[in-house]
Structure formats: structure tokens, C-alpha cells
C-alpha positions in Angstrom: 207.4 142.8 125.2 204.5 144.9 124.1 204.6 146.8 120.8 201.9 149.3 119.9 200.0 148.4 116.8 196.7 150.1 116.0 195.3 147.1 114.1 192.3 146.3 116.3 189.1 148.1 116.6 189.3 151.0 119.1 186.9 151.4 122.0 186.1 154.9 123.2 186.4 155.0 127.0 185.9 158.8 127.6 185.5 162.0 125.8 185.4 165.6 127.1 185.3 169.0 125.5 187.0 171.9 127.3 188.1 175.4 126.4 191.1 174.0 124.4 189.2 171.4 122.4 188.5 167.7 122.7 190.2 165.1 124.9 189.6 161.4 124.3 190.7 158.1 125.9 190.5 155.1 123.6 191.4 151.5 124.1 193.0 149.2 121.5 193.8 145.8 122.7 196.1 146.0 125.7 196.8 149.7 125.2 195.0 152.9 126.0 195.7 156.2 124.3 195.2 159.8 125.3 194.2 161.9 122.3 193.7 165.6 121.7 191.7 167.3 119.0 191.1 165.2 115.9 192.4 162.0 117.3 196.0 163.3 117.7 197.8 160.8 119.9 199.5 162.3 122.9 200.3 159.3 125.1 200.2 155.5 125.1 199.8 153.3 128.1 200.2 149.5 128.4 197.3 148.7 130.7 199.0 145.7 132.3 201.8 148.0 133.5 201.2 151.8 133.4 204.9 152.4 134.3 206.0 150.7 131.1 207.4 153.3 128.7 206.3 152.2 125.2 207.9 155.0 123.1 211.6 155.9 122.7 211.0 159.5 123.5 209.7 158.7 127.0 212.6 156.3 127.6 215.0 159.1 126.4 213.4 161.5 128.9 213.9 158.9 131.7 217.6 158.9 130.7 217.5 162.7 131.5 216.5 161.9 135.1 219.3 159.3 135.3 221.8 162.0 134.4 221.4 163.1 138.0 223.3 161.0 140.5 220.3 160.6 142.7 217.3 162.8 142.0 215.0 163.4 145.0 212.6 165.9 143.4 211.0 166.2 140.0 208.8 168.8 138.3 206.7 167.9 135.2 205.4 170.7 133.0 202.7 168.9 131.1 201.2 165.5 132.3 199.7 163.8 129.3 198.6 160.3 130.3 201.1 160.4 133.2 203.1 157.5 131.8 206.5 159.1 132.4 205.4 160.5 135.8 204.3 157.0 136.8 207.6 155.5 135.7 209.6 158.1 137.7 207.5 157.5 140.8 208.1 153.8 140.5 211.8 153.5 139.5 213.4 156.6 141.0 214.0 157.4 144.6 211.9 160.5 144.5 210.6 162.2 147.7 208.5 164.9 146.0 207.0 165.2 142.5 205.1 168.2 141.2 203.0 168.4 138.0 201.7 171.5 136.3 199.0 170.7 133.8 196.9 173.1 131.8 193.7 171.1 131.4 191.7 170.0 134.5 190.3 166.9 132.8 193.7 165.4 131.9 194.8 164.4 135.4 191.3 163.1 136.1 191.3 160.9 133.0 194.9 159.8 133.7 193.9 158.5 137.1 190.6 157.1 136.1 191.6 155.3 132.9 195.4 155.5 132.4 196.8 154.0 135.5 198.3 157.1 137.2 198.4 156.4 140.9 197.4 158.8 143.6 200.8 158.7 145.2 201.4 160.7 148.4 204.6 162.1 146.8 202.6 163.5 143.9 201.1 167.0 143.7 199.2 168.2 140.6 198.4 171.9 140.0 196.1 173.1 137.2 197.1 176.1 135.2 199.4 177.5 132.5 203.0 176.4 133.2 204.3 179.7 131.8 202.4 181.5 134.6 202.8 178.9 137.4 206.5 178.0 137.0 207.6 180.9 139.2 205.6 179.5 142.2 207.0 176.0 141.8 209.7 174.6 144.1 213.2 174.3 142.8 213.9 170.7 141.6 216.5 168.2 140.7 214.9 167.3 137.4 212.5 169.4 135.3 210.6 167.7 132.5 209.2 170.1 129.8 206.6 168.4 127.6 203.9 170.9 126.6 202.1 169.7 123.5 198.7 170.5 122.0 196.9 168.8 119.1 198.9 171.0 116.7 202.4 170.6 118.1 204.6 172.1 120.9 203.2 174.9 122.9 204.8 178.4 122.7 207.0 177.7 125.8 209.2 175.3 123.8 210.6 178.3 121.9 210.2 181.1 124.5 213.7 182.3 125.6 212.7 183.7 128.9 210.6 180.8 129.9 213.3 178.3 129.0 215.8 180.3 130.9 213.4 180.3 133.9 213.1 176.5 133.6 216.9 176.1 133.9 217.0 178.5 136.8 214.5 176.3 138.7 217.1 173.5 138.9 219.0 172.7 142.0 222.7 172.5 141.8 223.5 169.4 139.7 220.0 169.3 138.3 218.9 168.6 134.7 216.3 170.2 132.4 214.8 167.5 130.1 212.9 168.8 127.0 210.8 166.8 124.6 211.5 169.0 121.6 209.9 168.7 118.2 212.3 167.4 115.6 212.8 169.0 112.2 213.3 167.3 108.8 217.1 167.6 109.2 217.1 165.8 112.5 217.7 168.8 114.6 215.5 170.1 117.4 213.0 172.8 116.6 214.6 176.2 117.4 218.1 174.8 117.3 219.7 178.3 116.8 217.8 179.7 119.8 218.7 176.8 122.0 222.4 176.9 121.1 222.5 180.6 122.0 220.4 180.3 125.2 222.3 177.3 126.6 225.7 178.2 125.1 225.8 174.9 123.3 226.3 173.2 126.7 223.7 170.4 126.5 223.2 167.0 124.9 220.6 165.6 122.5 219.0 162.2 122.0 217.3 161.9 118.6 214.5 159.3 118.7 212.7 157.4 115.9 209.4 159.0 116.9 210.8 162.1 115.3 211.5 164.3 118.3 214.8 165.2 119.9 215.2 165.0 123.7 217.3 167.8 125.1 219.4 167.2 128.3 220.4 170.5 129.8 222.5 170.9 133.0 221.9 173.5 135.6 225.0 175.5 134.7 228.0 175.7 132.4 230.3 174.1 135.0 228.3 170.9 135.1 229.3 168.0 132.9 227.6 164.8 131.9 229.0 161.8 133.6 228.5 159.2 130.8 230.0 156.4 132.8 227.8 157.1 135.8 224.8 157.4 133.5 225.5 154.0 131.9 226.0 152.4 135.3 222.7 153.7 136.7 220.9 152.7 133.5 222.3 149.2 133.6 221.3 148.8 137.3 217.8 149.8 136.5 217.3 147.7 133.3 216.2 144.5 135.0 213.3 146.4 136.7 212.4 148.4 133.6 212.3 145.3 131.4 214.3 146.9 128.7 217.8 148.4 128.1 218.4 152.1 127.6 221.9 151.5 126.0 220.7 152.1 122.4 219.4 155.5 123.3 222.5 156.4 125.3 224.7 155.3 122.3 223.1 157.9 120.0 223.4 160.7 122.5 225.3 163.7 121.0 226.5 167.1 122.0 224.4 170.1 121.0 224.2 170.2 117.2 
């Protein structure tokens, strides 16, 4: 199966400048990359199959959706190349998917160059997630992945915003956060996260350096590991890879 290696000459497919800096799409062999700023890679897409999740952090975020017995709705805060969104549209039985993306050119480039389909279930709104979250519909799964060319956006450490994200969940829902990892392997803001969510969440450390957080809608909600493993095993033949290795390293809040 494909493995990303930046060994070939890159080909620039698109470049735009907006109020937040530069956005580029480059192609290297069978892969296309979305880059912010000074060639800071945000997303990777395998052009033959845009729903293929190349990186462990995106696969771990998909596991977050599988924590739900049967998610029907999903909300993405931050689109990137749309790789995870495309995978969820293809592999999950979703009826409605909403995306809030800060930069207008990002969805356009994702559809034009990165394989994001114009699915009738998909709605994309442009604006700051911290401002637009209140007007979003409640959801079964909420993906928080707000990154710039310098790292995670302020929302990843904003107590009230993170609390509002959890409160957007339907009963039984899951908040899935792609959190920056620190040198000791913990998520950025670990002390804040432990206090806010009362240590009632799970973590998946990934080799890309980040830590994916899986946070249930409330303190009464537990993670059904057996059910998660069953759903992941059922999906594996369609995905083309197993999620078992990532589930194996899942841990309670550290």
C-alpha cells in the first residue's frame, strides 16, 4: 500500500495568498499535499484514492468516529485537504456532514485538486470556528483539527470553546481532537484537559507526534472497547488497512 516519501521532484499545482498567508497544493508522484506558509505540510492525499488515510493521526481520528455505535452526523472544525472528511463520507453511514473552515480557498482547492467530492450530505461554511460553533447543529461526532503554519490554533487550549465543543454532542456522541504532542508524549495542555474533562477521556498517541483525544459527551458515557474493535474489524477490508495497532495503544487520560 502507498507510503509517502518526498523523494521525487514536486510539481506546484496551485498557490494562493490570503489574509492568513500562503496556501499551496503540490504534487509528488502519486501524492498531493496541502501546505500552509513556508511549505508547512497540512495534509496528504493519495490521488488514486482520496479516501485513503495515509497518516496515523487521521486513522486515529477515524477511530474516534467508530467509538459511536452508529454515527449519523458529523461536524468538522477545520477541513484541510478534506481527506478525513472524504473517508467519513465514504465509510460511515452519515446522513449529514458539516464543515467549518476559516479560509475560503481551502475548500475550493480541496475539491479542485485534492479529491474532495461535492457530496449532497456535505455542507461547508466559511468562518472562524470559535464564532460559528454556536450556530452549528448538534452532532454525533465532532472533529477538532484547527491548525495553522505555526501549530494548533488558540481553540485547542481555550477552556470555554472546548467545553462548547463537548456540549454540541448528541447523547452518546464523541469529541475527537487532533492535539499537538509534547516531548514527553502527552497532549499539549494536558493539565487543562484533565481538569476540563474530569480525566474522563482516552488518548491515542501517534508516531506523527500528535495525540488524538477521544472525549465522550458526558461522564456517564463509557468507551465500549469490544464494540469499537468489532466495528473496526468489519470496516478493515473496505479501508485496506487495520486499525488494531492504534486501538492497542489507546490509553486513559494521562
